[in-house]
SERO-4910 file (N, C-alpha, C, O; in steps of 0.05 Angstrom, whole numbers):
BEGIN
 pado doro    nc1    nc2    nc3   cac1   cac2   cac3    cc1    cc2    cc3    oc1    oc2    oc3
  Met    A    453    -12   -228    440    -32   -211    440    -59   -223    444    -79   -210
  Ser    A    435    -61   -249    432    -87   -262    456   -104   -259    453   -129   -259
  Gln    A    480    -92   -257    504   -109   -255    507   -120   -226    523   -138   -222
  Gln    A    492   -109   -207    496   -117   -180    474   -137   -171    475   -148   -149
  Leu    A    454   -142   -188    433   -160   -181    440   -188   -192    441   -191   -216
  Pro    A    444   -208   -175    449   -235   -184    427   -245   -203    403   -241   -198
  Leu    A    435   -258   -224    416   -267   -244    398   -245   -254    374   -250   -259
  Gly    A    408   -221   -256    392   -198   -264    389   -197   -294    394   -177   -307
  Ile    A    381   -219   -306    379   -221   -335    356   -204   -345    333   -208   -338
  Gly    A    362   -183   -361    341   -167   -373    330   -146   -355    310   -133   -362
  Ile    A    342   -141   -331    332   -120   -314    339    -93   -325    361    -88   -334
  Arg    A    319    -75   -325    322    -48   -335    328    -30   -310    311    -29   -293
  Pro    A    351    -17   -309    358     -1   -286    338     21   -279    335     29   -256
  Ser    A    323     31   -300    305     53   -296    278     44   -285    261     60   -278
  Val    A    273     18   -282    247      7   -273    246      9   -243    263     -2   -229
  Asp    A    225     22   -233    220     22   -204    190     25   -200    175     28   -219
  Phe    A    182     25   -175    154     27   -169    142     54   -176    118     56   -184
  Ser    A    158     75   -175    147    102   -181    140    105   -210    124    122   -217
  Ser    A    152     89   -228    147     91   -256    124     72   -265    118     70   -289
  Phe    A    112     58   -246     90     40   -253     64     55   -251     57     66   -230
  Ile    A     49     54   -273     22     67   -273      3     47   -260     -2     25   -271
  Val    A     -8     54   -237    -22     35   -220    -48     25   -233    -53      1   -232
  Gly    A    -63     43   -244    -89     35   -255   -106     21   -234   -111     32   -213
  Arg    A   -116     -3   -241   -133    -18   -223   -117    -39   -207   -129    -58   -196
  Asn    A    -91    -35   -205    -74    -55   -192    -62    -45   -166    -40    -54   -158
  Gly    A    -76    -27   -153    -66    -15   -129    -60    -35   -106    -40    -34    -93
  Glu    A    -78    -55   -103    -75    -74    -81    -51    -92    -86    -35    -97    -67
  Ala    A    -47   -101   -110    -24   -117   -117      2   -102   -113     21   -112   -102
  Leu    A      2    -77   -121     26    -60   -118     33    -56    -89     56    -59    -81
  Ser    A     13    -50    -73     17    -46    -44     28    -71    -31     46    -69    -14
  His    A     16    -94    -38     25   -119    -26     54   -125    -34     69   -135    -17
  Leu    A     61   -120    -59     88   -126    -68    108   -108    -55    131   -117    -49
  Arg    A    101    -83    -51    120    -64    -40    127    -71    -11    150    -65     -2
  Thr    A    108    -82      4    114    -89     32    133   -113     34    147   -115     54
  Gln    A    133   -130     13    150   -154     12    148   -169     39    168   -177     50
  Ser    A    124   -173     48    119   -186     74    110   -215     71    111   -230     91
  Asp    A    102   -224     48     92   -251     44    115   -270     35    131   -261     18
  Pro    A    116   -294     45    137   -313     35    133   -321      6    152   -328     -7
  Phe    A    108   -319     -3    103   -326    -31     81   -308    -43     61   -304    -30
  Leu    A     86   -299    -67     66   -281    -80     65   -289   -110     85   -294   -123
  Tyr    A     40   -291   -120     36   -300   -148     21   -277   -163      0   -269   -154
  Leu    A     33   -268   -185     21   -247   -201     16   -259   -229     33   -272   -240
  Trp    A     -8   -254   -240    -13   -264   -266    -29   -244   -283    -42   -226   -272
  Gly    A    -27   -247   -309    -41   -229   -327    -30   -232   -355    -11   -246   -360
  Glu    A    -43   -219   -373    -36   -220   -401    -10   -206   -406     -1   -189   -390
  Ser    A      3   -211   -429     27   -198   -436     23   -168   -437      3   -158   -449
  Gly    A     42   -153   -426     40   -124   -427     26   -111   -404     21    -87   -404
  Cys    A     17   -127   -384      2   -115   -362     21   -105   -339     11    -92   -321
  Gly    A     47   -109   -341     65    -98   -322     77   -118   -302     89   -109   -282
  Lys    A     74   -144   -307     85   -164   -289    115   -161   -285    125   -160   -263
  Ser    A    129   -160   -308    158   -159   -306    167   -133   -293    186   -132   -278
  His    A    153   -111   -299    160    -85   -287    159    -87   -257    177    -78   -243
  Leu    A    137    -99   -247    133    -99   -218    154   -116   -204    165   -108   -183
  Ile    A    161   -140   -215    180   -156   -200    208   -146   -203    225   -150   -186
  Gln    A    214   -133   -225    240   -120   -227    242    -97   -207    263    -92   -195
  Ala    A    220    -82   -204    220    -60   -184    223    -72   -156    237    -60   -139
  Ala    A    211    -95   -151    214   -108   -125    243   -115   -119    253   -112    -97
  Cys    A    257   -125   -140    285   -131   -138    301   -106   -132    320   -106   -116
  Gly    A    294    -84   -146    308    -59   -141    305    -49   -113    324    -39   -101
  Leu    A    280    -51   -102    275    -42    -75    290    -59    -55    302    -49    -36
  Ala    A    290    -86    -59    305   -103    -41    335    -97    -41    347    -96    -20
  His    A    345    -92    -65    374    -85    -67    380    -59    -52    400    -57    -38
  Ala    A    362    -39    -55    366    -13    -41    365    -16    -11    377     -1      4
  Glu    A    350    -36     -2    347    -41     27    369    -59     38    369    -66     62
  Gly    A    387    -67     21    408    -85     30    401   -114     31    416   -130     44
  Arg    A    380   -121     18    371   -150     17    380   -161    -10    379   -146    -30
  Arg    A    388   -186    -11    399   -197    -36    376   -208    -53    363   -227    -46
  Pro    A    372   -195    -77    351   -205    -95    362   -219   -119    386   -215   -127
  Ala    A    346   -236   -131    354   -250   -156    329   -249   -174    307   -254   -165
  Tyr    A    333   -243   -200    312   -242   -219    318   -261   -242    339   -260   -254
  Leu    A    299   -279   -248    303   -299   -269    279   -299   -288    257   -309   -281
  Pro    A    282   -288   -312    260   -290   -332    263   -316   -348    285   -324   -355
  Leu    A    240   -329   -353    240   -355   -365    232   -354   -395    225   -375   -406
  Lys    A    231   -331   -407    222   -329   -435    241   -345   -453    232   -354   -474
  Ser    A    266   -347   -446    285   -362   -462    294   -387   -448    318   -393   -446
  Glu    A    274   -402   -437    282   -425   -421    297   -446   -437    310   -463   -425
  Gln    A    295   -445   -464    310   -465   -481    340   -461   -477    355   -480   -480
  Glu    A    348   -437   -469    377   -431   -466    385   -434   -436    408   -428   -429
  Met    A    366   -442   -419    372   -444   -391    371   -473   -382    362   -491   -396
  Asp    A    380   -477   -357    380   -503   -346    369   -501   -317    375   -482   -303
  Pro    A    354   -521   -308    343   -519   -281    365   -517   -260    360   -508   -237
  Ala    A    390   -525   -267    412   -522   -248    417   -493   -240    430   -488   -220
  Met    A    406   -474   -256    409   -446   -250    396   -439   -224    403   -419   -211
  Leu    A    376   -455   -216    362   -449   -191    378   -457   -166    371   -448   -144
  Glu    A    398   -473   -170    414   -482   -147    428   -459   -134    441   -443   -147
  Gly    A    426   -457   -108    438   -435    -93    421   -410    -89    428   -393    -74
  Leu    A    399   -409   -104    382   -385   -101    368   -384    -74    358   -363    -66
  Asp    A    368   -406    -59    356   -406    -33    372   -388    -13    363   -383      9
  Gly    A    396   -380    -22    412   -362     -5    405   -333     -8    416   -316      6
  Phe    A    386   -326    -25    378   -298    -29    353   -292    -13    338   -309     -6
  Ala    A    351   -266     -7    328   -257      9    302   -256     -8    280   -260      2
  Leu    A    305   -250    -34    282   -248    -52    289   -260    -78    310   -254    -91
  Val    A    273   -279    -87    276   -291   -114    251   -285   -130    229   -292   -122
  Cys    A    255   -274   -154    232   -267   -171    235   -283   -197    256   -281   -211
  Ile    A    215   -299   -204    216   -316   -228    193   -306   -246    170   -307   -239
  Asp    A    201   -299   -270    182   -287   -289    174   -308   -310    190   -324   -319
  Asp    A    148   -307   -318    137   -325   -339    140   -354   -331    151   -371   -346
  Leu    A    129   -361   -308    131   -388   -298    118   -409   -317    127   -432   -317
  Glu    A     98   -401   -332     84   -420   -349    102   -432   -370     96   -453   -381
  Arg    A    125   -419   -375    143   -428   -396    155   -456   -390    162   -471   -408
  Ile    A    157   -462   -364    171   -488   -357    152   -508   -344    160   -529   -336
  Met    A    126   -501   -342    107   -520   -331    104   -544   -350    104   -540   -375
  Gly    A    101   -567   -339     99   -591   -355    126   -604   -361    128   -626   -372
  Gln    A    148   -591   -352    175   -602   -355    183   -612   -327    189   -596   -309
  Ala    A    185   -638   -325    188   -651   -298    213   -641   -283    211   -636   -259
  Val    A    235   -638   -297    260   -630   -283    257   -601   -273    265   -596   -250
  Trp    A    246   -584   -289    242   -556   -281    222   -555   -257    227   -541   -238
  Glu    A    201   -570   -259    180   -569   -238    192   -578   -212    186   -566   -191
  Gln    A    208   -599   -212    220   -609   -187    240   -588   -176    242   -585   -152
  Ala    A    254   -574   -194    273   -554   -184    258   -530   -172    267   -520   -151
  Ile    A    236   -522   -184    220   -500   -173    209   -508   -146    209   -493   -127
  Phe    A    199   -533   -144    187   -543   -119    208   -543    -97    202   -535    -75
  Ser    A    232   -553   -103    254   -554    -83    261   -525    -74    265   -521    -50
  Leu    A    263   -507    -93    270   -479    -87    248   -467    -69    255   -453    -50
  Phe    A    223   -472    -76    201   -461    -60    205   -470    -31    203   -453    -12
  Asn    A    210   -495    -26    212   -506      1    236   -495     16    234   -488     39
  Leu    A    259   -493      2    283   -482     15    280   -453     23    288   -445     44
  Leu    A    268   -437      5    264   -409     11    245   -406     35    249   -389     52
  Arg    A    225   -422     36    205   -420     58    218   -428     84    212   -416    105
  Glu    A    235   -448     84    249   -456    108    267   -434    119    270   -431    143
  Arg    A    278   -418    101    296   -396    109    282   -370    116    294   -352    126
  Gly    A    256   -369    110    241   -344    114    246   -324     92    241   -300     96
  Ala    A    256   -333     69    260   -315     46    235   -314     30    215   -328     35
  Gln    A    235   -297     10    211   -292     -6    214   -301    -35    235   -298    -47
  Leu    A    192   -312    -45    191   -320    -74    167   -306    -86    145   -307    -76
  Val    A    172   -293   -109    151   -280   -124    152   -291   -153    173   -292   -165
  Val    A    130   -301   -163    129   -311   -190    107   -297   -206     88   -287   -195
  Thr    A    111   -297   -233     90   -287   -250     84   -308   -271    100   -326   -277
  Ala    A     60   -306   -282     51   -325   -302     29   -312   -318     19   -290   -311
  Asn    A     20   -325   -340     -1   -314   -357    -29   -324   -349    -48   -317   -362
  Ser    A    -31   -339   -328    -57   -349   -319    -55   -355   -289    -34   -357   -278
  Pro    A    -78   -358   -276    -78   -365   -247    -66   -392   -242    -65   -408   -261
  Pro    A    -56   -398   -218    -43   -423   -213    -60   -447   -218    -49   -468   -226
  Thr    A    -86   -445   -215   -103   -468   -219   -106   -475   -249   -115   -496   -256
  Asn    A    -98   -456   -267   -100   -461   -296    -73   -469   -308    -72   -475   -332
  Leu    A    -52   -469   -293    -26   -477   -304    -25   -508   -308    -38   -523   -294
  Ser    A    -11   -516   -328     -8   -545   -334     15   -556   -318     36   -563   -328
  Val    A     10   -559   -292     30   -568   -274     29   -599   -271      7   -609   -265
  Gly    A     51   -612   -276     50   -641   -275     56   -652   -247     47   -674   -240
  Leu    A     70   -636   -230     77   -645   -203     56   -635   -183     54   -611   -178
  Pro    A     40   -653   -172     18   -645   -155     27   -628   -131     13   -609   -124
  Asp    A     49   -635   -119     59   -620    -96     65   -591   -104     60   -572    -88
  Leu    A     76   -587   -127     82   -559   -136     56   -545   -142     53   -521   -135
  Ala    A     37   -558   -154     10   -546   -159     -2   -536   -134    -14   -514   -133
  Ser    A      1   -551   -112     -9   -543    -86      5   -519    -75     -7   -500    -65
  Arg    A     32   -520    -77     48   -498    -67     41   -471    -80     41   -450    -67
  Leu    A     35   -472   -106     30   -447   -121      4   -433   -112     -2   -411   -120
  Thr    A    -12   -446    -95    -36   -434    -85    -33   -425    -56    -53   -417    -43
  Trp    A    -10   -427    -45     -5   -421    -17     -5   -392     -9     -9   -385     14
  Gly    A      0   -374    -28      3   -346    -21    -18   -329    -35    -34   -339    -50
  Pro    A    -17   -302    -30    -35   -284    -44    -31   -286    -74     -8   -289    -84
  Cys    A    -52   -283    -89    -52   -285   -118    -67   -261   -130    -90   -256   -122
  Tyr    A    -54   -246   -147    -66   -222   -159    -67   -223   -189    -47   -230   -202
  His    A    -90   -216   -199    -93   -214   -228    -87   -185   -236   -102   -167   -228
  Leu    A    -65   -180   -250    -58   -153   -259    -74   -146   -284    -74   -161   -304
  Leu    A    -88   -124   -282   -106   -116   -304    -92    -96   -322    -77    -79   -312
  Pro    A    -96    -97   -348    -83    -79   -366    -92    -50   -363   -114    -46   -353
  Leu    A    -75    -32   -372    -83     -4   -370   -104      3   -391   -105     -9   -413
  Asn    A   -122     22   -384   -140     32   -404   -127     54   -420   -104     61   -415
  Asp    A   -141     65   -439   -128     85   -457   -119    110   -441    -97    121   -447
  Asp    A   -134    120   -422   -126    143   -407   -101    137   -391    -83    154   -389
  Glu    A    -99    113   -380    -75    106   -365    -51    102   -383    -29    107   -374
  Arg    A    -55     93   -408    -33     91   -426    -23    119   -434      1    123   -437
  Leu    A    -41    138   -437    -33    165   -442    -15    176   -419      5    188   -423
  Glu    A    -24    170   -395     -9    178   -371     19    165   -371     39    178   -364
  Leu    A     19    140   -379     45    125   -380     64    139   -399     87    144   -392
  Leu    A     55    146   -423     73    159   -443     82    186   -433    106    192   -435
  Met    A     64    202   -423     72    229   -415     90    229   -391    109    244   -389
  Ser    A     85    211   -371    102    210   -348    129    198   -355    149    205   -343
  Ser    A    129    179   -374    154    167   -383    172    188   -396    196    189   -391
  Ala    A    160    206   -412    175    228   -424    186    247   -403    209    255   -404
  Glu    A    169    253   -383    178    271   -361    201    260   -346    220    275   -339
  Arg    A    201    234   -340    223    222   -325    249    224   -341    271    224   -329
  Arg    A    247    225   -367    271    227   -384    279    256   -389    297    261   -405
  Gly    A    266    275   -376    272    303   -379    260    315   -404    269    336   -414
  Met    A    239    303   -415    226    313   -439    196    319   -432    187    314   -411
  Gln    A    183    331   -451    154    336   -449    140    324   -473    149    327   -496
  Met    A    118    311   -467    101    300   -489     73    309   -484     61    303   -463
  Ser    A     61    323   -502     34    333   -499     14    310   -501     21    288   -511
  Gln    A    -10    315   -492    -30    294   -494    -37    288   -523    -43    266   -530
  Glu    A    -35    309   -540    -41    305   -568    -20    286   -581    -27    269   -597
  Thr    A      6    291   -574     27    274   -585     24    245   -575     27    226   -589
  Ala    A     18    243   -549     14    216   -537    -10    201   -550     -8    177   -556
  Ser    A    -31    216   -556    -55    204   -569    -48    195   -597    -56    174   -606
  Phe    A    -32    212   -611    -24    205   -638     -8    179   -638    -12    161   -655
  Leu    A     10    176   -618     27    152   -616     10    128   -610     14    106   -622
  Leu    A     -9    130   -591    -25    107   -584    -43     98   -607    -48     74   -610
  Gln    A    -52    116   -623    -70    109   -645    -55     94   -668    -68     82   -685
  Arg    A    -29     94   -667    -14     83   -690      6     61   -682     21     52   -699
  Thr    A      7     53   -657     26     33   -648     11     12   -631    -10     18   -620
  Pro    A     23    -11   -627     13    -31   -608     12    -18   -580     28     -1   -574
  Arg    A     -7    -27   -563    -11    -14   -538      1    -29   -515     -4    -23   -491
  Asp    A     17    -50   -521     31    -65   -501     50    -47   -486     65    -31   -498
  Ile    A     50    -49   -459     66    -31   -443     96    -34   -449    110    -14   -451
  His    A    105    -58   -452    134    -63   -458    141    -50   -485    162    -37   -487
  Phe    A    124    -53   -505    129    -41   -531    130    -10   -529    147      2   -541
  Leu    A    111      1   -514    110     30   -511    135     40   -497    146     62   -503
  Thr    A    145     25   -477    169     33   -463    193     33   -482    210     51   -481
  Leu    A    195     13   -499    217     12   -518    215     36   -538    235     47   -546
  Leu    A    190     43   -546    187     66   -563    197     91   -550    209    108   -563
  Met    A    191     94   -524    200    118   -510    230    119   -508    242    141   -510
  Asp    A    243     96   -505    272     95   -505    283    105   -532    302    121   -534
  Arg    A    270     96   -553    279    104   -580    274    133   -585    292    147   -597
  Leu    A    252    144   -577    246    172   -580    265    189   -563    273    211   -571
  Asp    A    271    180   -540    290    194   -522    317    198   -536    328    220   -537
  Ser    A    327    176   -547    353    177   -560    352    195   -585    371    211   -590
  Ala    A    331    193   -600    328    209   -625    325    238   -618    336    256   -632
  Ser    A    310    244   -597    306    272   -589    332    285   -580    338    308   -586
  Met    A    348    270   -565    374    281   -556    392    285   -579    406    305   -580
  Ala    A    393    266   -598    411    268   -621    404    292   -639    421    306   -649
  Ala    A    378    296   -643    368    317   -661    363    343   -647    358    364   -659
  Gln    A    363    342   -620    357    366   -604    329    377   -612    326    401   -617
  Arg    A    310    359   -613    283    367   -621    263    357   -599    268    337   -586
  Arg    A    241    372   -598    220    365   -578    203    342   -590    203    336   -613
  Leu    A    187    330   -572    170    307   -580    143    317   -591    122    314   -579
  Thr    A    145    329   -614    121    339   -628    111    316   -646    124    296   -650
  Ile    A     86    319   -656     75    299   -673     92    296   -699     97    273   -706
  Pro    A    101    317   -712    118    314   -736    143    298   -729    152    281   -745
  Phe    A    156    304   -706    181    291   -700    176    261   -694    191    244   -703
  Val    A    154    255   -679    148    227   -673    141    212   -699    150    189   -703
  Arg    A    126    225   -717    119    212   -742    144    206   -759    147    184   -770
  Glu    A    162    225   -760    186    222   -776    205    200   -764    216    184   -778
  Thr    A    208    201   -737    226    182   -724    217    154   -726    233    135   -730
  Leu    A    191    150   -722    180    122   -721    168    114   -748    157     92   -750
  Asn    A    169    131   -768    158    125   -794    128    117   -793    119     98   -804
  Leu    A    113    134   -778     85    129   -775     68    143   -796     43    141   -796
***
């Protein structure tokens, strides 16, 4: 899938809505899955699942025959606002980490123009940021206004029980089993950021297949040097 999504920079093919642990974010998830609003704003701290959700939205749009584009701005130093040109031709545009380019006049004007063009066409724009729109350092007043035009959801981080569910369900999707004891062991010794935990599961998956071993505590300790 990642090769078929325009501007699918960093999209993980395995990411979809079914692999998202909902926690306290059910309303935001439901709203995003319907893809009925012309503009949607998601915000929250790092690791709360923002990127997961909008990548899943791109995957759903692609499966439905709608043209999606995904643009993460974490490396905006290597990007140019000209990358936004032509995106108004897509049915769904998802922009991740919007705060990265706020305060940069050229970027702000490009986002503002894209917002208006997509709205004129009846296409959808979804953005994520680390704070609500009223707290962003937006220099362009018209853009600041536009960012409050649609539903805005604060994505809340998973609690420990939900992180355990994340690890065990992630293992199951990969055709493995992880006991609650092993998942607890892992959580107690690693950062609890969702993205970091997902990368750990990728690493454990590869190691388990290579060694033909189950995800026991000794195997996890040995593989990750815990």
